[in-house]
C-alpha positions in Angstrom: -49.0 208.5 16.0 -49.7 204.9 16.9 -52.5 203.6 19.2 -50.0 202.4 21.8 -48.5 205.9 22.2 -51.9 207.4 22.4 -52.8 204.9 25.1 -49.6 205.7 27.0 -50.3 209.4 26.9 -53.8 208.8 28.1 -52.6 206.8 31.0 -50.2 209.5 32.1 -53.0 212.0 31.8 -55.2 209.9 34.0 -52.5 209.4 36.6 -51.9 213.1 36.8 -55.6 214.0 36.9 -57.3 211.2 38.9 -56.6 210.2 42.5 -54.4 207.1 43.2 -57.4 204.9 44.3 -59.1 205.5 41.0 -55.9 204.6 39.2 -55.6 201.2 41.1 -59.2 200.4 40.1 -58.5 201.2 36.5 -55.4 199.0 36.5 -57.3 196.0 38.0 -60.1 196.4 35.3 -57.4 196.5 32.7 -55.9 193.3 34.0 -59.3 191.6 34.0 -59.9 192.7 30.5 -56.5 191.3 29.4 -57.0 188.1 31.2 -60.5 187.6 29.7 -59.1 188.4 26.2 -56.3 185.9 26.7 -58.7 183.2 27.9 -61.1 183.8 25.0 -58.2 183.6 22.6 -57.0 180.4 24.2 -60.4 178.9 24.0 -60.8 180.0 20.4 -57.4 178.4 19.5 -58.4 175.2 21.2 -61.7 175.0 19.3 -59.8 175.6 16.0 -57.3 172.9 16.8 -60.1 170.5 17.6 -61.9 171.3 14.3 -58.7 170.9 12.4 -58.1 167.6 14.1 -61.7 166.5 13.4 -61.5 167.5 9.8 -58.2 165.6 9.5 -59.8 162.5 11.0 -62.7 162.8 8.6 -60.3 163.2 5.6 -58.3 160.2 6.7 -61.4 158.2 7.2 -62.7 159.2 3.7 -59.4 158.4 2.2 -59.4 155.1 3.9 -62.9 154.3 2.8 -62.1 155.4 -0.8 -59.0 153.2 -0.7 -61.1 150.2 0.5 -63.7 150.9 -2.2 -61.1 151.2 -4.9 -59.4 148.0 -3.8 -62.8 146.2 -3.7 -63.6 147.6 -7.2 -60.3 146.4 -8.5 -60.9 143.0 -7.0 -64.4 142.9 -8.4 -63.2 144.0 -11.8 -60.5 141.3 -11.8 -63.0 138.7 -10.6 -65.5 139.8 -13.3 -62.7 139.5 -15.9 -61.8 136.1 -14.7 -65.5 135.1 -14.8 -66.0 136.6 -18.2 -62.9 134.8 -19.5 -64.2 131.6 -18.0 -67.7 132.2 -19.5 -66.2 133.2 -22.9 -64.1 130.1 -22.8 -67.1 128.0 -21.8 -69.2 129.6 -24.6 -66.4 129.1 -27.1 -66.2 125.4 -26.1 -70.0 125.0 -26.2 -70.0 126.8 -29.6 -67.2 124.6 -30.9 -69.1 121.5 -29.6 -72.3 122.8 -31.2 -70.6 123.5 -34.5 -69.0 120.0 -34.4 -72.5 118.5 -33.8 -74.3 120.8 -36.3 -71.6 120.2 -38.9 -71.3 116.5 -38.3 -67.6 116.9 -37.4 -66.9 119.8 -39.8 -66.2 123.2 -38.3 -66.5 126.1 -40.7 -67.5 129.6 -39.5 -66.6 132.9 -41.1 -67.8 136.5 -41.6 -68.1 137.9 -45.1 -69.4 141.1 -46.7 -72.7 140.4 -48.5 -72.9 141.2 -52.2 -76.2 140.7 -54.1 -76.5 138.9 -57.4 -79.4 138.1 -59.6 -80.2 134.4 -59.1 -83.1 132.2 -58.2 -83.6 130.1 -55.1 -81.5 130.2 -52.0 -78.0 129.0 -53.3 -75.2 131.4 -52.4 -71.7 132.0 -54.0 -68.6 131.6 -51.8 -64.9 132.3 -52.5 -62.6 129.6 -53.7 -60.8 129.6 -50.3 -63.9 128.2 -48.7 -63.9 125.3 -51.1 -60.4 124.3 -50.0 -61.2 124.6 -46.3 -64.4 122.6 -46.6 -62.7 120.0 -48.8 -59.9 119.5 -46.3 -62.4 118.7 -43.6 -64.3 116.2 -45.8 -67.5 118.3 -46.0 -68.2 117.2 -49.6 -68.2 113.5 -48.5 -71.2 114.2 -46.3 -73.7 115.1 -49.0 -75.1 118.5 -50.1 -73.6 121.6 -48.4 -75.9 123.7 -46.2 -75.1 126.9 -44.4 -76.6 129.0 -41.6 -76.5 132.7 -42.4 -77.1 135.2 -39.6 -77.0 139.0 -39.3 -77.0 140.9 -36.0 -77.9 144.5 -36.6 -79.1 147.0 -34.0 -80.1 144.2 -31.5 -82.1 142.5 -34.3 -80.8 139.1 -35.2 -82.0 137.4 -38.4 -81.2 133.9 -39.5 -81.8 131.9 -42.6 -80.2 128.9 -44.3 -79.0 128.2 -47.8 -77.2 125.9 -50.2 -74.2 126.8 -52.3 -74.3 127.5 -56.0 -70.6 127.8 -56.8 -67.2 128.9 -55.3 -66.5 131.9 -57.6 -67.1 134.9 -55.3 -64.3 137.4 -54.5 -62.3 136.9 -51.4 -64.0 138.3 -48.3 -67.4 138.4 -50.0 -70.5 136.1 -50.3 -73.0 136.4 -53.1 -76.6 136.4 -52.0 -79.6 135.8 -54.4 -82.7 138.0 -53.9 -84.5 135.4 -51.7 -81.7 135.2 -49.2 -81.0 138.9 -49.2 -84.6 139.9 -48.5 -84.8 137.4 -45.6 -81.7 138.8 -44.0 -81.7 142.5 -44.7 -84.5 145.1 -44.3 -85.1 147.4 -47.3 -86.3 150.2 -44.9 -83.1 150.1 -42.8 -80.1 149.2 -44.9 -76.7 148.5 -43.4 -73.7 150.5 -44.5 -71.5 147.4 -44.7 -73.7 144.3 -44.8 -71.8 141.6 -42.9 -73.0 138.0 -42.8 -71.9 135.3 -40.4 -71.7 132.0 -42.3 -71.6 128.5 -40.6 -71.6 125.1 -42.1 -74.4 123.0 -40.8 -76.2 119.7 -41.4 -80.0 119.8 -41.9 -82.6 117.0 -41.7 -84.9 116.3 -44.7 -88.2 118.1 -44.4 -91.4 116.2 -44.1 -94.0 119.0 -43.5 -94.3 122.7 -44.1 -97.1 125.2 -43.4 -97.1 128.3 -45.5 -99.3 131.5 -45.3 -99.7 133.9 -48.3 -99.8 137.6 -47.6 -103.2 138.1 -49.2 -106.1 136.3 -50.9 -105.8 134.9 -54.3 -102.9 132.4 -54.1 -105.3 129.4 -53.9 -107.0 130.6 -57.0 -103.9 130.0 -59.1 -104.4 126.9 -61.4 -102.6 124.0 -59.9 -101.0 126.2 -57.3 -99.4 123.3 -55.5 -97.5 122.4 -58.6 -96.3 126.0 -58.9 -95.1 125.8 -55.3 -93.3 122.5 -56.0 -91.5 124.2 -58.9 -90.4 127.1 -56.6 -89.2 124.6 -54.0 -87.1 122.8 -56.6 -85.1 126.0 -56.8 -84.3 125.8 -53.1 -82.1 123.7 -50.9 -83.5 124.7 -47.5 -86.5 126.1 -45.7 -86.3 128.0 -42.4 -89.0 129.2 -40.0 -90.2 132.8 -40.8 -88.6 132.7 -44.2 -90.7 134.4 -47.0 -91.0 132.8 -50.4 -91.9 134.8 -53.5 -94.2 133.2 -56.1 -94.8 135.0 -59.4 -97.6 134.1 -61.8 -97.7 136.3 -64.9 -98.1 139.8 -63.7 -99.2 138.9 -60.1 -96.9 137.8 -57.3 -97.5 136.5 -53.8 -95.3 136.3 -50.7 -95.7 133.1 -48.5 -94.3 133.0 -45.0 -93.1 129.8 -43.5 -95.1 129.2 -40.3 -94.2 125.7 -39.3 -91.6 123.0 -40.4 -91.1 119.4 -39.4 -89.0 117.7 -38.1 -86.9 120.9 -37.2 -87.1 124.6 -37.5 -84.8 124.5 -40.5 -84.9 121.6 -43.0 -83.5 120.4 -46.3 -85.9 120.2 -49.3 -83.5 118.3 -51.6 -84.6 114.9 -52.8 -87.5 114.6 -50.3 -91.3 114.4 -50.4 -92.6 117.3 -48.2 -96.2 117.8 -47.3 -97.3 121.4 -47.8 -100.3 123.1 -46.2 -101.5 126.5 -47.3 -103.4 128.5 -44.7 -105.5 131.6 -45.3 -104.0 135.0 -44.5 -104.7 136.4 -41.1 -105.3 139.9 -42.3 -107.1 140.6 -45.5 -106.6 144.1 -46.9 -109.7 146.1 -47.9 -107.7 147.6 -50.8 -105.4 144.8 -51.9 -102.3 145.8 -53.9 -103.3 143.4 -56.7 -106.4 141.8 -58.2 -108.4 139.3 -56.2 -111.0 136.9 -57.6 -114.3 137.1 -55.8 -116.5 134.0 -56.0 -119.9 134.1 -57.8 -122.7 131.6 -57.5 -125.2 130.8 -60.2 -128.3 132.9 -59.9 -127.0 135.2 -57.1 -126.0 138.7 -58.4 -123.2 140.5 -56.8 -123.0 144.3 -56.6 -119.9 146.4 -57.0 -118.4 149.7 -58.0 -115.5 150.1 -60.5 -113.6 153.2 -61.3 -112.7 154.3 -64.8 -109.7 152.5 -66.0 -109.7 149.8 -63.3 -110.9 146.2 -63.1 -113.0 144.1 -60.7 -112.7 140.3 -61.0 -115.0 137.4 -60.2 -114.8 133.7 -60.7 -117.4 130.9 -61.2 -117.1 127.2 -61.9 -118.9 125.1 -64.6 -119.2 121.4 -63.8 -119.2 118.5 -66.3 -123.0 118.0 -66.3 -123.6 121.7 -67.1 -121.1 121.5 -70.0 -122.9 118.4 -71.4 -126.2 120.3 -71.3 -124.7 123.3 -73.0 -123.1 121.2 -75.8 -126.5 119.5 -76.3 -128.1 122.8 -76.7 -130.6 122.4 -73.8 -129.1 125.2 -71.6 -126.9 128.2 -72.0 -124.6 129.9 -69.6 -125.3 133.7 -69.4 -123.0 136.3 -67.9 -124.8 139.5 -67.3 -123.9 143.0 -66.2 -126.6 145.6 -65.2 -125.3 149.2 -65.0 -127.1 151.4 -62.5 -125.9 154.8 -63.7 -126.7 156.6 -66.9 -123.7 157.9 -68.8 -121.3 155.5 -67.2 -120.2 152.3 -69.0 -118.3 149.1 -68.5 -116.7 146.4 -70.6 -117.1 142.7 -69.9 -114.4 140.1 -70.3 -114.5 136.3 -69.6 -111.7 133.7 -69.8 -111.1 130.2 -68.6 -108.3 129.4 -66.2 -105.3 129.5 -66.5 -106.0 133.1 -67.7 -106.9 134.4 -64.2 -107.5 138.1 -65.0 -109.1 138.7 -68.4 -108.5 142.1 -69.9 -108.7 144.0 -73.2 -105.6 142.2 -74.5 -106.2 138.7 -73.1 -109.6 137.1 -73.0 -111.8 134.4 -74.7 -115.2 136.2 -74.7 -116.0 139.9 -74.5 -118.9 142.4 -74.7 -118.5 146.1 -75.4 -122.2 147.0 -75.7 -123.1 150.4 -74.3 -124.9 150.2 -70.9 -126.0 146.8 -69.6 -124.6 143.8 -71.5 -124.9 140.1 -71.7 -122.6 137.3 -72.8 -124.2 133.9 -73.8 -121.9 130.8 -73.7 -123.8 128.4 -75.9 -123.0 125.1 -77.6 -121.3 126.9 -80.5 -118.6 128.0 -78.1 -116.4 124.9 -78.5 -113.9 126.4 -76.0 -116.5 125.9 -73.3 -115.4 123.1 -70.9 -115.7 122.2 -67.2 -113.4 124.2 -64.9 -113.1 127.7 -63.3 -113.8 130.9 -65.3 -112.9 134.5 -64.5 -115.0 137.6 -65.2 -113.4 141.0 -65.6 -115.5 144.1 -65.2 -113.7 147.1 -66.7 -114.7 150.7 -65.9 -114.7 152.1 -69.4 -116.3 155.5 -68.6 -116.8 157.1 -65.2 -117.3 155.4 -61.9 -119.9 152.6 -62.4 -122.2 150.9 -60.0 -123.2 147.5 -61.4 -124.6 144.1 -60.7 -122.9 141.0 -62.2 -124.5 137.6 -62.3 -124.1 134.2 -63.9 -127.1 132.2 -64.9 -127.8 128.7 -66.4 -130.9 129.2 -68.5 -132.9 126.6 -70.5 -133.1 127.3 -74.2 -136.6 127.8 -75.7 -138.1 124.9 -77.7 -139.5 125.2 -81.2 -138.1 127.3 -84.0 -134.7 128.8 -83.4 -134.3 132.5 -83.1 -134.1 134.2 -86.5 -135.6 131.1 -88.4 -138.2 132.2 -90.8 -141.5 130.2 -91.2 -141.9 128.7 -94.6 -145.3 128.1 -96.2 -146.2 124.4 -96.6 -147.6 125.1 -100.1 -144.7 124.4 -102.4 -146.6 125.4 -105.5 -147.0 129.1 -104.5 -145.7 131.4 -107.3 -143.2 134.0 -105.9 -141.3 136.9 -107.2 -138.3 138.6 -105.7 -138.9 142.2 -104.5 -136.5 144.6 -106.4 -136.1 146.6 -103.2 -135.8 144.3 -100.2 -134.9 141.1 -102.2 -137.5 139.0 -100.3 -139.6 136.4 -102.1 -143.2 137.8 -102.4 -146.3 136.0 -103.9 -146.7 137.2 -107.4 -150.3 138.2 -106.9 -149.3 140.9 -104.4 -145.8 141.9 -105.7 -147.0 145.1 -107.2 -148.6 146.4 -104.0 -145.6 145.2 -101.9 -143.0 147.0 -104.1 -144.9 150.3 -103.9 -145.2 150.0 -100.1 -141.6 148.7 -99.7 -139.9 151.4 -101.8 -141.8 154.1 -99.8 -141.1 152.8 -96.3 -137.9 150.6 -96.5 -134.3 151.3 -97.4 -131.7 148.7 -98.2 -128.1 149.4 -96.8 -125.7 149.6 -99.8 -122.6 148.9 -97.7 -120.7 146.0 -99.2 -121.6 142.8 -97.4 -124.5 144.3 -95.4 -127.7 144.5 -97.5 -129.9 144.8 -94.4 -133.4 146.2 -94.9 -134.2 149.2 -92.7 -137.2 151.4 -92.0 -136.6 154.9 -93.5 -136.6 156.4 -90.0 -134.0 153.9 -88.8 -131.6 154.4 -91.8 -130.0 157.6 -90.3 -129.0 155.6 -87.2 -127.4 152.8 -89.2 -123.6 153.4 -89.7 -120.7 151.3 -90.7 -117.1 151.5 -89.3 -114.8 152.7 -92.0 -112.0 150.4 -90.8 -113.8 147.1 -90.3 -117.2 147.6 -91.8 -119.2 146.6 -88.7 -122.7 148.0 -88.4 -123.2 150.3 -85.4 -125.4 152.9 -83.9 -124.1 156.4 -83.7 -123.8 156.2 -79.9 -121.6 153.1 -80.3 -119.2 154.5 -82.9 -116.8 156.3 -80.5 -116.5 153.3 -78.1 -116.0 150.9 -81.0 -113.1 152.9 -82.5 -111.4 153.3 -79.1 -111.8 149.6 -78.2 -111.2 147.8 -81.5 -109.0 150.1 -83.5 -106.7 151.9 -81.1 -103.3 150.3 -81.3 -102.3 148.2 -78.3 -98.7 147.4 -77.2 -97.8 143.9 -76.0 -95.0 143.3 -73.5 -93.0 141.5 -76.2 -92.9 144.6 -78.4 -95.7 143.8 -80.9 -98.3 146.6 -81.6 -101.7 145.4 -82.9 -105.3 146.2 -82.8 -107.6 144.5 -80.3 -108.7 141.4 -82.2 -105.2 140.7 -83.5 -103.8 141.3 -80.0 -106.1 138.8 -78.4 -105.1 136.2 -81.0 -101.4 137.1 -80.6 -101.4 136.8 -76.8 -103.4 133.5 -76.9 -101.2 131.7 -79.5 -98.0 133.5 -80.5 -96.7 135.8 -77.7 -93.5 134.5 -76.1 -94.7 136.0 -72.8 -98.0 134.1 -72.7 -98.4 131.6 -69.8 -98.6 127.9 -70.7 -98.9 124.8 -68.5 -95.6 122.9 -68.8 -96.4 119.3 -69.7 -93.4 118.2 -67.6 -93.4 120.2 -64.4 -97.0 121.4 -64.4 -96.1 125.0 -63.6 -97.5 128.0 -65.4 -94.5 129.5 -67.2 -93.8 131.9 -70.0 -93.9 130.1 -73.4 -90.7 131.8 -74.6 -89.5 131.4 -78.2 -89.7 128.3 -80.3 -87.6 125.3 -79.0 -84.0 125.3 -80.3 -84.2 121.5 -81.0 -85.9 120.7 -84.3 -87.5 117.5 -82.9 -88.9 119.5 -80.0 -90.4 122.1 -82.3 -92.0 119.3 -84.3 -93.6 118.0 -81.1 -95.0 121.5 -80.4 -92.8 122.2 -77.3 -92.0 125.6 -76.1 -88.6 126.9 -75.2 -89.2 126.1 -71.5 -90.7 122.7 -72.2 -87.6 121.8 -74.3 -85.3 122.6 -71.4 -87.6 121.2 -68.6 -88.2 118.0 -70.5 -84.4 117.4 -70.7 -84.5 116.4 -67.0 -84.2 112.7 -66.4 -86.4 110.4 -64.3 -86.4 106.6 -63.7 -88.8 104.6 -65.9 -91.6 103.0 -63.9 -91.1 99.7 -65.7 -87.3 99.2 -66.0 -85.9 101.9 -63.7 -83.7 103.3 -66.5 -83.0 107.0 -66.4 -84.8 108.6 -69.4 -85.4 112.2 -70.3 -88.9 113.3 -69.5 -89.6 114.5 -73.1 -88.5 111.0 -74.4 -90.4 109.0 -71.8 -93.5 108.4 -74.0 -91.2 107.2 -76.9 -89.3 104.9 -74.5 -92.5 103.4 -73.2 -93.8 102.6 -76.7 -90.4 101.5 -78.2 -89.1 99.5 -75.2 -92.2 98.4 -73.3 -94.8 98.4 -76.0 -97.3 100.6 -74.3 -98.3 104.3 -74.3 -97.5 106.4 -71.4 
């Protein structure tokens, strides 16, 4: 049964039960209720229509605003693209103009994949196609070729410059020697595909360069400016912030370019360039390689050296001191005082160009146990004015020591070890059968009895020294070389002098033979080239017979083949024949 039927029945019931006046009141209340409900419904519908209209207006406004913004964004994007295009065209025009100016009318710019090759200097390898393109633009008529090389990787742009070695690289690649590679690419953050932008450029001739080594010691190299000149002869260019590598024997230095004139990148071909070497800003407390610390005469320096390591010092002997040493009036003494019992050092001394004397390479040495002294007297004909190096080697344990260099006057009178001789030439003497000394005949019997009881003669071949009986047990001879030693010295002697040593050239010798080998015969020994002044490896004997007869090394034979104009006639003559030319043509020695 529905609600309407129930309501109808209810009304009939009320009509039948209640009086007519009550029914009329009820009907009026009902009408009021219906009117009120209708009015509320109408108001509600009006409110909903207003809200819908308001929402519609808001949506239309938002859509209109969005359309306006979209149109503005499109216009801004189009305007930005037009501006970017104009800017890009402007930059392209400026870059083209810059390339024209930088290349002197030659425009060559390309991107290649970098490939390393083992070469010297800063000359790169380009593909043959580059030769054709450069030749068509007349680049070869403008002089030496120079290129700007740049790498832009992770917002870090690096730029350097180079010459060209040859046009033999594969298409799409450029060959970079170690110097150029290290200045463009970081070893800690390598690129997956190393791309290099290459641009032809003209460079002015350099007049000035300021270089800074990465650590102390470069200025200690003998004739270090000549060494640097030799390095620069291998280069065509220098750029700001470039790093040059200089090797000298087993040590190497890196020099950063701090300043160049007249531009930030210059040519170093066929030009005289002034070079300044400045001290490093930061000096490491523990340098990666040896450093020579200066010594002054009479002022000891303290140090500590670990077993198996070297400490190095340097001192200078002037001409006046050398003259006094040669005259026998003074002697130069190098002294080591060890402060710790049981620890031991070795002492090595050499004259430059041997910077770092060692067991294999030195001119003077001392291997005494404990404190030790080296005396450079007039008998040392190798002594001359110049700079000398001292090497203190930790032979056993960690050693605290004091090293000093002294110039000491020699004592007057009889020389050390010189025996006084009686002025009476008519004294009758007899040779003692035990000690072989000449003894007056009147006391020979008493002397021989005493001598045979208290003295013993060493029977080792070549020795014959007379010893006290109590000293004889401490007098030993090396079985290999026969040198007389104390028992405490035997172990060190065998280790230092008779253990085989290996040279870098493959020769294996004992200590004394190794020192002679590395001083005279080793192809890896450093010599001062008589033509370029650089310290270079001697190499093997010169291939040319005439060069071998003149005592030239392999390097000198090649280096001396370079030509230079004669100072007298201007004729181009090989450097190694310049002295002969001066004598034969101009009648004077060079």
